[in-house]
C-alpha positions in Angstrom: -23.0 62.4 23.6 -25.8 64.9 24.0 -28.4 64.9 26.8 -31.2 63.7 24.4 -28.9 60.9 23.0 -28.2 59.7 26.5 -31.9 59.8 27.3 -32.8 57.8 24.2 -30.0 55.3 24.9 -31.0 54.8 28.6 -34.8 54.9 27.8 -34.6 52.4 24.9 -33.4 49.8 27.5 -36.6 50.3 29.4 -38.5 48.6 26.7 -36.3 45.5 27.1 -37.1 45.4 30.8 -40.7 46.1 30.1 -40.9 42.6 28.5 -39.8 41.2 31.9 -42.6 43.0 33.7 -40.5 46.0 35.0 -42.7 49.1 34.6 -41.3 52.4 33.4 -41.7 53.9 36.9 -39.7 51.1 38.5 -37.1 51.4 35.7 -36.5 55.1 36.4 -36.2 54.2 40.1 -33.5 51.6 39.4 -31.7 54.1 37.1 -31.8 56.6 40.0 -30.0 54.2 42.3 -27.4 53.2 39.8 -26.6 56.7 38.5 -26.1 57.9 42.1 -23.7 55.0 42.9 -21.8 55.6 39.7 -21.5 59.4 40.4 -20.4 58.7 44.0 -17.7 56.4 42.6 -16.5 59.0 40.1 -16.2 61.6 42.9 -14.3 59.2 45.1 -11.8 58.6 42.4 -11.4 62.4 42.0 -10.4 62.6 45.7 -13.8 63.8 47.0 -15.4 62.4 50.1 -18.6 60.4 49.6 -21.0 58.9 52.1 -21.3 55.5 50.4 -19.6 52.8 52.5 -16.8 50.9 50.6 -18.5 47.5 50.7 -21.6 49.0 48.9 -19.9 51.1 46.3 -20.1 51.0 42.5 -16.9 49.1 41.9 -18.2 46.2 44.0 -21.2 45.9 41.6 -19.2 46.3 38.3 -17.0 43.3 39.2 -20.0 40.9 39.8 -22.4 38.9 37.6 -25.2 36.3 38.1 -26.6 35.6 41.5 -23.6 37.3 43.2 -24.5 40.6 41.5 -28.2 40.3 42.4 -27.4 39.6 46.1 -24.8 42.5 46.3 -27.3 44.9 44.7 -30.1 43.9 47.0 -27.9 44.3 50.1 -26.6 47.6 48.8 -30.1 49.0 48.5 -31.1 47.8 52.0 -28.0 49.2 53.7 -28.1 52.6 52.0 -31.8 53.0 52.7 -31.0 52.9 56.5 -28.5 55.8 56.3 -29.3 59.5 56.9 -29.1 62.6 54.7 -29.6 62.6 50.9 -28.4 59.0 50.7 -31.1 57.8 53.0 -33.8 59.8 51.2 -32.8 58.5 47.7 -32.5 54.8 48.9 -35.4 54.9 51.4 -37.4 51.6 51.2 -35.6 50.8 48.0 -35.9 47.3 46.4 -34.4 45.6 43.4 -37.1 45.3 40.7 -34.8 43.8 38.1 -35.0 40.0 38.8 -32.9 38.9 35.8 -29.2 39.3 36.8 -28.0 39.3 33.1 -30.2 42.4 32.4 -29.1 44.1 35.7 -25.5 43.5 34.6 -26.2 45.0 31.1 -27.8 48.1 32.7 -24.8 48.6 35.1 -22.4 48.3 32.1 -24.4 50.8 30.1 -24.3 53.4 33.0 -20.6 52.6 33.6 -19.7 53.8 30.1 -20.8 57.4 30.8 -18.9 59.9 33.0 -21.8 61.4 34.9 -19.9 63.7 37.3 -18.1 65.6 34.5 -21.4 66.5 32.8 -22.6 70.0 33.7 -25.4 70.1 36.2 -27.9 71.4 33.7 -27.1 68.5 31.3 -27.4 65.9 34.0 -30.6 67.5 35.1 -31.9 67.6 31.5 -31.2 63.8 31.1 -33.0 63.0 34.3 -35.9 65.4 33.5 -36.1 63.7 30.1 -36.5 60.3 31.8 -39.1 61.6 34.2 -41.1 63.1 31.4 -40.9 59.8 29.4 -42.2 58.1 32.5 -45.0 60.6 32.9 -46.1 60.0 29.3 -46.6 56.3 30.0 -50.4 56.3 30.3 -50.7 52.8 31.9 -48.5 53.3 34.9 -46.5 56.5 34.5 -46.0 59.3 37.0 -48.2 61.7 35.0 -50.1 62.7 38.1 -46.8 64.0 39.6 -45.8 65.9 36.4 -47.0 69.5 35.9 -46.5 70.8 32.3 -43.2 72.6 32.3 -44.4 75.7 30.3 -47.1 76.2 33.0 -44.5 76.0 35.8 -42.2 78.5 33.9 -45.1 81.0 33.5 -46.0 80.7 37.2 -42.4 81.3 38.3 -42.1 84.2 35.8 -44.9 86.1 37.4 -44.1 85.1 41.0 -40.4 86.2 40.7 -38.8 84.4 43.7 -35.9 86.4 45.1 -32.5 84.7 45.7 -32.9 85.3 49.5 -36.4 83.6 49.6 -37.4 80.3 50.9 -39.6 78.5 48.4 -41.6 75.4 49.3 -43.8 72.8 47.6 -45.8 70.6 50.0 -46.7 68.2 47.2 -43.5 68.4 45.2 -43.8 65.4 42.9 -40.5 65.1 41.0 -39.5 68.7 41.8 -40.5 70.7 38.8 -41.6 73.8 40.7 -38.5 73.8 43.0 -36.1 73.5 40.0 -37.8 76.2 38.0 -37.7 78.5 41.1 -34.1 77.7 41.7 -33.2 78.5 38.0 -35.0 81.9 38.3 -33.4 82.7 41.6 -29.9 81.7 40.4 -30.1 84.2 37.6 -30.5 87.0 40.2 -28.1 85.8 42.9 -25.1 88.1 43.0 -23.3 87.3 46.2 -21.7 84.1 47.5 -24.0 84.3 50.5 -27.0 84.3 48.2 -25.5 81.4 46.2 -24.9 79.4 49.3 -28.5 80.0 50.5 -29.7 79.0 47.1 -27.8 75.7 47.2 -28.4 74.7 50.8 -31.5 76.5 52.3 -33.7 78.1 49.7 -35.8 75.1 48.7 -38.1 72.8 50.7 -40.2 70.0 49.3 -42.4 67.2 50.6 -44.4 64.4 49.1 -46.3 61.5 50.7 -45.2 58.9 48.1 -41.7 57.4 48.8 -40.9 56.5 45.2 -41.6 60.1 44.1 -39.6 61.6 46.9 -36.5 59.7 45.8 -37.0 60.8 42.2 -37.3 64.4 43.4 -34.2 64.1 45.7 -32.2 62.7 42.9 -33.5 65.4 40.5 -32.3 68.2 42.8 -29.0 66.3 43.5 -28.2 66.1 39.8 -28.9 69.8 39.5 -26.4 70.5 42.2 -28.9 71.5 44.8 -28.8 70.5 48.5 -26.1 70.4 51.1 -25.6 67.5 53.5 -29.2 67.7 54.5 -31.7 66.6 51.8 -34.3 69.4 51.1 -37.0 66.8 50.4 -39.0 64.9 53.0 -41.4 62.0 52.8 -44.4 62.9 55.0 -48.1 63.6 54.9 -48.0 67.4 54.6 -51.6 67.7 55.9 -51.0 65.7 59.1 -49.7 68.5 61.4 -49.9 72.2 61.8 -47.3 74.4 60.2 -45.8 76.0 63.4 -43.4 78.9 63.2 -41.3 77.7 60.3 -43.0 79.6 57.6 -41.8 80.4 54.0 -41.7 83.3 51.6 -43.3 81.5 48.7 -45.3 78.3 47.9 -45.5 77.0 44.3 -47.6 73.8 44.1 -49.8 71.5 42.2 -51.4 69.4 44.9 -52.7 65.9 43.9 -56.0 65.8 42.1 -58.3 63.3 43.9 -61.8 63.7 45.1 -61.3 62.3 48.6 -58.6 61.9 51.1 -58.5 58.6 53.1 -58.5 60.8 56.2 -61.1 63.4 57.1 -59.9 66.6 58.6 -61.6 67.5 61.8 -61.7 71.0 63.1 -62.3 71.0 66.9 -63.9 74.5 66.7 -66.8 73.2 64.5 -67.2 70.0 66.6 -67.8 68.0 63.4 -68.3 64.3 63.8 -65.4 62.0 62.9 -66.2 60.3 59.6 -63.2 57.9 59.5 -60.9 56.3 62.1 -57.8 58.4 61.1 -58.4 62.1 61.8 -56.3 65.2 61.4 -56.9 67.8 64.1 -55.9 71.1 62.6 -56.8 74.2 64.7 -55.4 76.3 61.9 -57.9 75.1 59.2 -60.9 77.1 58.3 -63.2 74.2 57.4 -63.4 70.5 58.1 -63.4 68.5 54.8 -62.1 65.3 53.3 -61.5 67.1 50.0 -57.8 66.9 49.5 -57.4 70.1 47.3 -59.4 72.2 49.8 -57.1 71.0 52.6 -54.0 71.7 50.6 -55.2 75.3 49.9 -55.8 75.8 53.7 -52.4 74.2 54.5 -50.6 76.4 52.0 -52.2 79.6 53.3 -50.9 78.7 56.7 -47.4 77.9 55.4 -46.8 81.5 54.3 -45.1 84.3 56.3 -46.9 87.6 56.4 -46.8 89.0 52.8 -45.6 85.6 51.6 -46.9 84.6 48.1 -48.5 81.5 46.8 -49.4 80.1 43.3 -51.4 76.9 43.5 -52.9 74.7 40.7 -56.4 73.7 41.7 -59.2 71.8 39.9 -62.5 73.5 39.1 -64.3 72.0 42.1 -62.3 74.2 44.5 -63.9 77.2 42.8 -67.5 76.1 43.0 -68.0 73.3 45.5 -70.4 74.2 48.3 -70.1 73.6 52.1 -66.4 73.6 53.0 -65.5 74.9 49.6 -67.5 78.0 50.2 -66.0 78.5 53.6 -62.5 78.2 52.2 -63.1 80.7 49.4 -64.6 83.2 51.8 -61.6 82.9 54.1 -59.2 83.2 51.2 -60.9 86.4 50.1 -61.0 87.9 53.6 -57.7 86.7 55.1 -55.5 86.8 52.1 -55.2 89.0 49.0 -56.6 86.6 46.4 -55.6 88.8 43.5 -55.4 86.5 40.4 -57.0 83.5 38.9 -55.7 81.8 35.7 -58.2 79.5 34.0 -56.2 76.7 32.2 -57.1 74.9 29.0 -58.1 71.2 29.1 -55.7 68.7 27.5 -52.5 69.9 29.1 -52.3 67.3 31.9 -51.5 63.6 31.5 -54.7 62.8 33.4 -57.5 63.2 30.8 -60.3 65.7 31.1 -58.8 67.6 34.0 -60.1 71.2 34.3 -57.7 73.3 36.4 -56.8 76.8 37.4 -54.0 78.6 39.2 -54.9 80.8 42.1 -52.5 83.5 43.2 -52.7 84.9 46.7 -50.6 86.8 49.3 -50.7 86.1 53.1 -51.8 89.1 55.2 -52.0 90.0 58.9 -55.3 89.8 60.8 -57.7 92.5 59.7 -61.4 93.6 60.4 -61.9 94.1 56.6 -61.3 91.8 53.7 -57.8 91.9 52.2 -59.0 91.0 48.7 -60.2 94.2 46.9 -60.2 92.9 43.4 -59.8 89.4 41.8 -58.3 89.5 38.3 -59.3 86.5 36.1 -57.4 85.5 32.9 -59.5 83.0 31.0 -57.1 80.9 29.0 -59.7 78.1 28.6 -62.6 79.3 26.5 -62.0 78.6 22.8 -58.5 77.2 23.6 -57.8 73.6 22.5 -54.6 71.9 23.6 -53.4 68.4 23.3 -50.4 66.5 24.6 -48.9 65.8 21.2 -50.3 67.7 18.2 -51.0 71.1 19.8 -48.8 71.2 22.9 -48.7 73.9 25.5 -45.8 76.3 25.2 -44.4 79.1 27.3 -45.3 81.6 24.6 -48.9 80.7 25.1 -48.7 82.6 28.4 -47.2 85.7 27.0 -50.3 87.8 27.2 -51.1 86.6 30.7 -47.6 87.4 31.9 -48.0 90.9 30.4 -51.4 91.4 32.0 -50.2 90.2 35.4 -47.8 93.2 35.9 -45.6 91.4 38.4 -43.5 94.5 39.1 -46.5 96.6 40.0 -49.9 95.0 40.1 -51.6 98.5 40.6 -50.9 99.1 36.9 -53.3 96.3 35.8 -56.0 97.5 33.4 -58.9 95.9 31.4 -58.9 96.6 27.7 -61.1 95.5 24.8 -58.1 94.1 23.0 -57.4 91.7 25.9 -60.9 90.2 26.3 -59.5 87.3 28.3 -58.5 89.6 31.2 -61.3 90.9 33.5 -61.5 92.1 37.2 -64.2 91.5 39.8 -64.5 93.4 43.1 -64.8 91.8 46.5 -68.5 92.9 46.8 -69.2 91.2 43.4 -67.5 88.0 44.4 -69.1 87.7 47.8 -72.6 88.3 46.3 -72.2 85.3 44.0 -74.1 82.1 45.0 -71.8 80.2 47.4 -69.0 82.7 46.6 -68.6 80.8 43.3 -65.3 81.8 41.7 -65.8 79.6 38.6 -66.2 82.8 36.5 -66.4 83.0 32.7 -67.8 85.6 30.3 -66.5 84.8 26.9 -68.7 83.2 24.2 -67.8 79.5 23.9 -67.7 78.8 20.2 -67.8 75.0 20.8 -71.3 75.3 22.1 -72.5 76.7 18.7 -70.4 74.3 16.6 -71.1 70.6 17.2 -67.9 69.7 15.3 -65.8 71.3 18.1 -67.3 69.3 20.9 -64.8 67.7 23.2 -64.2 63.9 22.8 -66.8 61.6 24.3 -64.5 60.5 27.2 -63.9 64.1 28.2 -67.6 64.9 28.0 -68.3 61.8 30.2 -65.6 62.9 32.7 -67.3 66.3 32.9 -70.7 64.7 33.6 -69.2 62.5 36.3 -67.5 65.5 37.9 -70.8 67.5 38.0 -72.7 64.5 39.4 -70.1 64.0 42.1 -70.2 67.7 43.0 -74.0 67.4 43.3 -73.8 64.3 45.4 -71.3 66.1 47.7 -73.8 68.9 48.1 -76.5 66.4 49.1 -74.1 64.7 51.6 -73.4 68.1 53.2 -77.1 68.8 53.6 -77.7 65.3 55.0 -74.8 65.8 57.5 -76.1 69.2 58.6 -79.6 67.8 59.1 -78.2 64.8 61.0 -76.1 66.9 63.3 -79.0 69.3 63.8 -81.3 66.5 64.9 -78.6 65.1 67.1 -78.1 68.4 68.9 -81.9 68.9 69.3 -82.3 65.4 70.9 -79.5 66.1 73.4 
């Protein structure tokens, strides 16, 4: 049976459970637990050691039905969630969401018919990626916010070119798309056993704050044959503590899109007032802000070794927001080599109306002069219309960008009339722009002249809301500065 046939078979059963109130996300979670237990059982029968205790293994579940099955499954999840390593990560805080024992039994029997361990890693991975993508497509409760379009990930990895000796991290890893794409690229270039071992056990590091997503990612990597005894994925708040000395060669990330963090980052140097009870104190941040994306950009810049490279998906507000946004952009231009900006089309993310970009920068040592000499911008948004179904994003869409990027030697970059989407701006030009605004465009937008090409009303409404929110944020910043100024004067 092919990967797509297995996906269809396993996914079709999700609709049956949906009628019982089990959402697609919960279904993929339950599939994760059961496939793992079945694979562990297959490996044990083949004479390999597994970490699953005998009283909680697959063969115990297969023999049972009714309430006995439901009880055994519940105890299995609880017990395995308390163990360490990959097991503990996959079963962390796990619960049985399938309340009907008859349906649980049917699901177990369906998984029992397949031999998962004998499938090649890429086929197993394809099956699981297929389930994750189906889950992301479920608008009502899917994991779309954790799912970056695969063609975009491939294009980013293609220009970043991670080496098989690198350590690659994603501090908001979702289901692991960036880590897997980096791994595939590195594997093609790994020549020695030492490199292959590094690739399997030490090359990748991921983190996410959402437990359910961490287990999906851990399982995704496991099914692709990645990870030694220690799971490369952790469940933490990436922004909560300073990076320390354990830095990485490369970061590939699409941090969560959300206007505010529930915690405000406080920088002791600025002495900014606490705005909420829970506070990060990050000496290594350049600006204090509750904007999650700006905090992730600062965090990622601090994660890199000297000459380490980052490619980060960010929403438009990171490019134009005043206050802390301006401070972050100035520091990026000065402290790193912010060399490339890719403007992405709308309609490629599962969240509607998202306007996003990819920023590419290299970490550099301290310097009296700014490291960024030129920012090259590729505008793949103006007059580009993409949808999730009819006109889907493909890897080929990025062919010109990849050619322009000149990954082997960026000094060979050139502007040309043929490539009107590709343009460069000097540091002096950028710093002279109001608020160091990097939301730069120069192409004629045909939709402004043709009312038939206007975006749908919901997208227009979303844009208006975003602009109003950005304006409100500006007013709040002014209000805060005035309040702090008055406070200081009175003291």
